[in-house]
TIKE-198566 format. One record per residue: residue in three letters; x negated, y negated, z of N, C-alpha, C in turn; chain. Coordinates in steps of 0.2 Angstrom, whole numbers. Each point is the difference from the previous one (the first is absolute). Last residue first. Layout:
N
<node rest="ala" n_px="X" n_py="Y" n_pz="Z" ca_px="X" ca_py="Y" ca_pz="Z" c_px="X" c_py="Y" c_pz="Z" kette="A"/>
...
END
This chain:
90
<node rest="ser" n_px="-389" n_py="-392" n_pz="317" ca_px="-3" ca_py="1" ca_pz="-3" c_px="5" c_py="8" c_pz="-2" kette="A"/>
<node rest="ala" n_px="5" n_py="-16" n_pz="16" ca_px="1" ca_py="-4" ca_pz="-4" c_px="-3" c_py="4" c_pz="-7" kette="A"/>
<node rest="lys" n_px="2" n_py="11" n_pz="22" ca_px="8" ca_py="-5" ca_pz="-4" c_px="-1" c_py="-1" c_pz="-6" kette="A"/>
<node rest="lys" n_px="-19" n_py="1" n_pz="15" ca_px="3" ca_py="6" ca_pz="-2" c_px="6" c_py="2" c_pz="-8" kette="A"/>
<node rest="leu" n_px="-9" n_py="-21" n_pz="13" ca_px="-3" ca_py="3" ca_pz="-6" c_px="1" c_py="7" c_pz="-4" kette="A"/>
<node rest="ala" n_px="10" n_py="-11" n_pz="20" ca_px="4" ca_py="-2" ca_pz="-5" c_px="-6" c_py="2" c_pz="-7" kette="A"/>
<node rest="asn" n_px="-8" n_py="11" n_pz="22" ca_px="10" ca_py="2" ca_pz="-3" c_px="2" c_py="-5" c_pz="-7" kette="A"/>
<node rest="ile" n_px="-21" n_py="-7" n_pz="12" ca_px="1" ca_py="6" ca_pz="-4" c_px="6" c_py="1" c_pz="-2" kette="A"/>
<node rest="lys" n_px="1" n_py="-18" n_pz="13" ca_px="-3" ca_py="1" ca_pz="-8" c_px="-3" c_py="5" c_pz="-3" kette="A"/>
<node rest="lys" n_px="11" n_py="1" n_pz="23" ca_px="3" ca_py="-3" ca_pz="-3" c_px="-4" c_py="-1" c_pz="-10" kette="A"/>
<node rest="met" n_px="-11" n_py="9" n_pz="17" ca_px="4" ca_py="4" ca_pz="-2" c_px="3" c_py="-2" c_pz="-6" kette="A"/>
<node rest="phe" n_px="-15" n_py="-16" n_pz="13" ca_px="-3" ca_py="7" ca_pz="-6" c_px="7" c_py="3" c_pz="-2" kette="A"/>
<node rest="arg" n_px="8" n_py="-14" n_pz="16" ca_px="-1" ca_py="-3" ca_pz="-6" c_px="-6" c_py="4" c_pz="-5" kette="A"/>
<node rest="ser" n_px="6" n_py="8" n_pz="20" ca_px="5" ca_py="1" ca_pz="-1" c_px="-2" c_py="-5" c_pz="-8" kette="A"/>
<node rest="lys" n_px="-17" n_py="1" n_pz="16" ca_px="2" ca_py="7" ca_pz="-4" c_px="6" c_py="-1" c_pz="-5" kette="A"/>
<node rest="tyr" n_px="-8" n_py="-18" n_pz="13" ca_px="-4" ca_py="2" ca_pz="-5" c_px="3" c_py="7" c_pz="-3" kette="A"/>
<node rest="arg" n_px="13" n_py="-6" n_pz="19" ca_px="0" ca_py="-6" ca_pz="-5" c_px="-5" c_py="3" c_pz="-7" kette="A"/>
<node rest="ala" n_px="-3" n_py="12" n_pz="20" ca_px="6" ca_py="3" ca_pz="-3" c_px="3" c_py="-5" c_pz="-6" kette="A"/>
<node rest="val" n_px="-19" n_py="-6" n_pz="14" ca_px="-1" ca_py="5" ca_pz="-6" c_px="4" c_py="2" c_pz="-2" kette="A"/>
<node rest="thr" n_px="5" n_py="-18" n_pz="13" ca_px="-6" ca_py="1" ca_pz="-3" c_px="0" c_py="3" c_pz="-6" kette="A"/>
<node rest="asn" n_px="11" n_py="5" n_pz="21" ca_px="3" ca_py="-3" ca_pz="-7" c_px="-4" c_py="-2" c_pz="-4" kette="A"/>
<node rest="gln" n_px="-10" n_py="9" n_pz="18" ca_px="4" ca_py="5" ca_pz="-3" c_px="1" c_py="-2" c_pz="-7" kette="A"/>
<node rest="lys" n_px="-21" n_py="-13" n_pz="8" ca_px="8" ca_py="3" ca_pz="5" c_px="1" c_py="5" c_pz="-6" kette="A"/>
<node rest="tyr" n_px="-25" n_py="-1" n_pz="-1" ca_px="5" ca_py="-5" ca_pz="-2" c_px="6" c_py="3" c_pz="4" kette="A"/>
<node rest="ile" n_px="-19" n_py="8" n_pz="9" ca_px="-4" ca_py="-5" ca_pz="-3" c_px="6" c_py="-4" c_pz="-6" kette="A"/>
<node rest="lys" n_px="1" n_py="19" n_pz="16" ca_px="2" ca_py="-7" ca_pz="2" c_px="-4" c_py="-4" c_pz="-1" kette="A"/>
<node rest="lys" n_px="-1" n_py="25" n_pz="-3" ca_px="-4" ca_py="-4" ca_pz="3" c_px="1" c_py="-8" c_pz="2" kette="A"/>
<node rest="ser" n_px="17" n_py="14" n_pz="-11" ca_px="-1" ca_py="3" ca_pz="4" c_px="-7" c_py="-4" c_pz="6" kette="A"/>
<node rest="val" n_px="3" n_py="-7" n_pz="-20" ca_px="8" ca_py="-3" ca_pz="4" c_px="-2" c_py="4" c_pz="5" kette="A"/>
<node rest="ala" n_px="-12" n_py="4" n_pz="-19" ca_px="-4" ca_py="-4" ca_pz="3" c_px="5" c_py="-5" c_pz="5" kette="A"/>
<node rest="lys" n_px="5" n_py="22" n_pz="-9" ca_px="-7" ca_py="-1" ca_pz="4" c_px="-1" c_py="-6" c_pz="3" kette="A"/>
<node rest="asp" n_px="16" n_py="1" n_pz="-19" ca_px="2" ca_py="2" ca_pz="8" c_px="-5" c_py="2" c_pz="4" kette="A"/>
<node rest="leu" n_px="-7" n_py="-11" n_pz="-20" ca_px="4" ca_py="-4" ca_pz="4" c_px="3" c_py="3" c_pz="7" kette="A"/>
<node rest="lys" n_px="-12" n_py="14" n_pz="-15" ca_px="-5" ca_py="-4" ca_pz="2" c_px="5" c_py="-7" c_pz="5" kette="A"/>
<node rest="lys" n_px="13" n_py="15" n_pz="-14" ca_px="-5" ca_py="5" ca_pz="5" c_px="-4" c_py="-5" c_pz="6" kette="A"/>
<node rest="thr" n_px="11" n_py="-8" n_pz="-19" ca_px="5" ca_py="2" ca_pz="4" c_px="-4" c_py="5" c_pz="7" kette="A"/>
<node rest="ile" n_px="-13" n_py="-6" n_pz="-20" ca_px="1" ca_py="-6" ca_pz="3" c_px="6" c_py="1" c_pz="7" kette="A"/>
<node rest="thr" n_px="-4" n_py="18" n_pz="-14" ca_px="-7" ca_py="-2" ca_pz="3" c_px="1" c_py="-5" c_pz="4" kette="A"/>
<node rest="ser" n_px="18" n_py="6" n_pz="-14" ca_px="0" ca_py="4" ca_pz="4" c_px="-7" c_py="0" c_pz="5" kette="A"/>
<node rest="val" n_px="3" n_py="-14" n_pz="-18" ca_px="5" ca_py="-2" ca_pz="4" c_px="0" c_py="5" c_pz="5" kette="A"/>
<node rest="leu" n_px="-13" n_py="4" n_pz="-18" ca_px="-3" ca_py="-4" ca_pz="3" c_px="4" c_py="-3" c_pz="6" kette="A"/>
<node rest="gln" n_px="9" n_py="17" n_pz="-15" ca_px="-5" ca_py="1" ca_pz="4" c_px="-5" c_py="-5" c_pz="4" kette="A"/>
<node rest="glu" n_px="16" n_py="-7" n_pz="-14" ca_px="6" ca_py="5" ca_pz="6" c_px="-8" c_py="3" c_pz="2" kette="A"/>
<node rest="ala" n_px="-7" n_py="-14" n_pz="-17" ca_px="4" ca_py="-4" ca_pz="3" c_px="1" c_py="5" c_pz="6" kette="A"/>
<node rest="glu" n_px="-5" n_py="11" n_pz="-21" ca_px="-6" ca_py="-2" ca_pz="6" c_px="1" c_py="-4" c_pz="5" kette="A"/>
<node rest="thr" n_px="16" n_py="5" n_pz="-16" ca_px="0" ca_py="6" ca_pz="5" c_px="-7" c_py="-1" c_pz="5" kette="A"/>
<node rest="val" n_px="10" n_py="-19" n_pz="-15" ca_px="1" ca_py="3" ca_pz="6" c_px="-1" c_py="5" c_pz="3" kette="A"/>
<node rest="lys" n_px="-8" n_py="-19" n_pz="-15" ca_px="-3" ca_py="8" ca_pz="3" c_px="5" c_py="0" c_pz="3" kette="A"/>
<node rest="lys" n_px="0" n_py="-22" n_pz="-10" ca_px="5" ca_py="7" ca_pz="1" c_px="-4" c_py="6" c_pz="-2" kette="A"/>
<node rest="ser" n_px="-9" n_py="-23" n_pz="4" ca_px="-1" ca_py="5" ca_pz="-7" c_px="4" c_py="4" c_pz="-1" kette="A"/>
<node rest="glu" n_px="4" n_py="-11" n_pz="21" ca_px="0" ca_py="-7" ca_pz="-6" c_px="-3" c_py="5" c_pz="-5" kette="A"/>
<node rest="leu" n_px="1" n_py="12" n_pz="19" ca_px="7" ca_py="-3" ca_pz="-3" c_px="-1" c_py="-5" c_pz="-6" kette="A"/>
<node rest="leu" n_px="-21" n_py="6" n_pz="8" ca_px="2" ca_py="6" ca_pz="-3" c_px="8" c_py="-3" c_pz="-1" kette="A"/>
<node rest="lys" n_px="-13" n_py="-14" n_pz="12" ca_px="0" ca_py="-2" ca_pz="-6" c_px="3" c_py="8" c_pz="-5" kette="A"/>
<node rest="arg" n_px="4" n_py="-3" n_pz="22" ca_px="4" ca_py="-6" ca_pz="-3" c_px="-2" c_py="1" c_pz="-6" kette="A"/>
<node rest="leu" n_px="-10" n_py="13" n_pz="14" ca_px="5" ca_py="2" ca_pz="-1" c_px="4" c_py="-3" c_pz="-3" kette="A"/>
<node rest="lys" n_px="-19" n_py="-7" n_pz="4" ca_px="-3" ca_py="4" ca_pz="-3" c_px="9" c_py="4" c_pz="-3" kette="A"/>
<node rest="val" n_px="-5" n_py="-15" n_pz="19" ca_px="1" ca_py="-5" ca_pz="-7" c_px="-1" c_py="6" c_pz="-4" kette="A"/>
<node rest="arg" n_px="5" n_py="10" n_pz="21" ca_px="6" ca_py="-5" ca_pz="-1" c_px="-3" c_py="-4" c_pz="-9" kette="A"/>
<node rest="leu" n_px="-20" n_py="10" n_pz="11" ca_px="7" ca_py="6" ca_pz="-2" c_px="6" c_py="-4" c_pz="-3" kette="A"/>
<node rest="ser" n_px="-15" n_py="-12" n_pz="12" ca_px="-3" ca_py="4" ca_pz="-8" c_px="5" c_py="2" c_pz="-3" kette="A"/>
<node rest="his" n_px="4" n_py="-5" n_pz="22" ca_px="3" ca_py="-6" ca_pz="-4" c_px="-2" c_py="1" c_pz="-7" kette="A"/>
<node rest="ile" n_px="-5" n_py="16" n_pz="18" ca_px="5" ca_py="-2" ca_pz="-1" c_px="3" c_py="-4" c_pz="-5" kette="A"/>
<node rest="glu" n_px="-20" n_py="-1" n_pz="9" ca_px="1" ca_py="6" ca_pz="-4" c_px="4" c_py="2" c_pz="-5" kette="A"/>
<node rest="ala" n_px="-4" n_py="-18" n_pz="15" ca_px="-1" ca_py="-1" ca_pz="-6" c_px="-1" c_py="6" c_pz="-6" kette="A"/>
<node rest="lys" n_px="7" n_py="2" n_pz="24" ca_px="3" ca_py="-6" ca_pz="-4" c_px="0" c_py="0" c_pz="-7" kette="A"/>
<node rest="val" n_px="-14" n_py="13" n_pz="14" ca_px="4" ca_py="4" ca_pz="-1" c_px="6" c_py="-5" c_pz="-4" kette="A"/>
<node rest="val" n_px="-20" n_py="-11" n_pz="8" ca_px="-2" ca_py="6" ca_pz="-4" c_px="8" c_py="3" c_pz="-2" kette="A"/>
<node rest="thr" n_px="2" n_py="-14" n_pz="19" ca_px="-1" ca_py="-5" ca_pz="-8" c_px="-2" c_py="5" c_pz="-5" kette="A"/>
<node rest="asn" n_px="2" n_py="10" n_pz="21" ca_px="7" ca_py="-1" ca_pz="-2" c_px="-1" c_py="-4" c_pz="-7" kette="A"/>
<node rest="arg" n_px="-20" n_py="5" n_pz="13" ca_px="3" ca_py="5" ca_pz="-3" c_px="6" c_py="-1" c_pz="-2" kette="A"/>
<node rest="gln" n_px="-12" n_py="-19" n_pz="9" ca_px="-1" ca_py="3" ca_pz="-5" c_px="3" c_py="7" c_pz="-3" kette="A"/>
<node rest="thr" n_px="9" n_py="-10" n_pz="19" ca_px="1" ca_py="-5" ca_pz="-6" c_px="-2" c_py="4" c_pz="-5" kette="A"/>
<node rest="arg" n_px="-6" n_py="9" n_pz="19" ca_px="6" ca_py="5" ca_pz="-3" c_px="3" c_py="-5" c_pz="-6" kette="A"/>
<node rest="lys" n_px="-20" n_py="-6" n_pz="12" ca_px="-1" ca_py="6" ca_pz="-4" c_px="7" c_py="3" c_pz="-2" kette="A"/>
<node rest="phe" n_px="-1" n_py="-21" n_pz="14" ca_px="-6" ca_py="1" ca_pz="-9" c_px="1" c_py="6" c_pz="-4" kette="A"/>
<node rest="thr" n_px="10" n_py="1" n_pz="23" ca_px="5" ca_py="-6" ca_pz="-4" c_px="-4" c_py="0" c_pz="-9" kette="A"/>
<node rest="gln" n_px="-12" n_py="8" n_pz="19" ca_px="6" ca_py="6" ca_pz="-3" c_px="4" c_py="-2" c_pz="-6" kette="A"/>
<node rest="arg" n_px="-15" n_py="-15" n_pz="13" ca_px="-3" ca_py="6" ca_pz="-5" c_px="3" c_py="5" c_pz="-3" kette="A"/>
<node rest="leu" n_px="8" n_py="-18" n_pz="15" ca_px="-3" ca_py="-2" ca_pz="-5" c_px="-2" c_py="6" c_pz="-4" kette="A"/>
<node rest="ala" n_px="6" n_py="7" n_pz="21" ca_px="6" ca_py="0" ca_pz="-4" c_px="-1" c_py="-2" c_pz="-7" kette="A"/>
<node rest="lys" n_px="-19" n_py="0" n_pz="14" ca_px="3" ca_py="6" ca_pz="-1" c_px="6" c_py="-1" c_pz="-5" kette="A"/>
<node rest="lys" n_px="-6" n_py="-17" n_pz="12" ca_px="-5" ca_py="1" ca_pz="-5" c_px="2" c_py="5" c_pz="-4" kette="A"/>
<node rest="ala" n_px="11" n_py="-3" n_pz="19" ca_px="2" ca_py="-6" ca_pz="-5" c_px="-6" c_py="0" c_pz="-5" kette="A"/>
<node rest="asn" n_px="-2" n_py="13" n_pz="18" ca_px="5" ca_py="3" ca_pz="-2" c_px="2" c_py="-5" c_pz="-6" kette="A"/>
<node rest="ala" n_px="-19" n_py="-9" n_pz="12" ca_px="-1" ca_py="8" ca_pz="-2" c_px="7" c_py="2" c_pz="-3" kette="A"/>
<node rest="lys" n_px="-2" n_py="-27" n_pz="3" ca_px="1" ca_py="6" ca_pz="3" c_px="-2" c_py="7" c_pz="-3" kette="A"/>
<node rest="ile" n_px="-1" n_py="-21" n_pz="-11" ca_px="-2" ca_py="0" ca_pz="6" c_px="-3" c_py="8" c_pz="3" kette="A"/>
<node rest="pro" n_px="8" n_py="-12" n_pz="-25" ca_px="2" ca_py="3" ca_pz="6" c_px="-5" c_py="1" c_pz="7" kette="A"/>
<node rest="met" n_px="0" n_py="-20" n_pz="-22" ca_px="0" ca_py="9" ca_pz="2" c_px="3" c_py="2" c_pz="5" kette="A"/>
END
């Protein structure tokens, strides 16, 4: 445990930020799972709407430094690749 006051404050801040970031990451993860299920059931229009929502949330997470830019770019690229493949197939 920290002894100095500034170390105690830093610990409190870290704890709060960690909780906030965990909530955001969990929300994004659940949306990604939902998207995967929509893609498996070949519901293209619903998946496209969900991708736009996920993209907005991921971009916001990058701006708040919850995710790194390249990680989000990779996620978005994979989403679009799968949706475009589904469009082409149907």
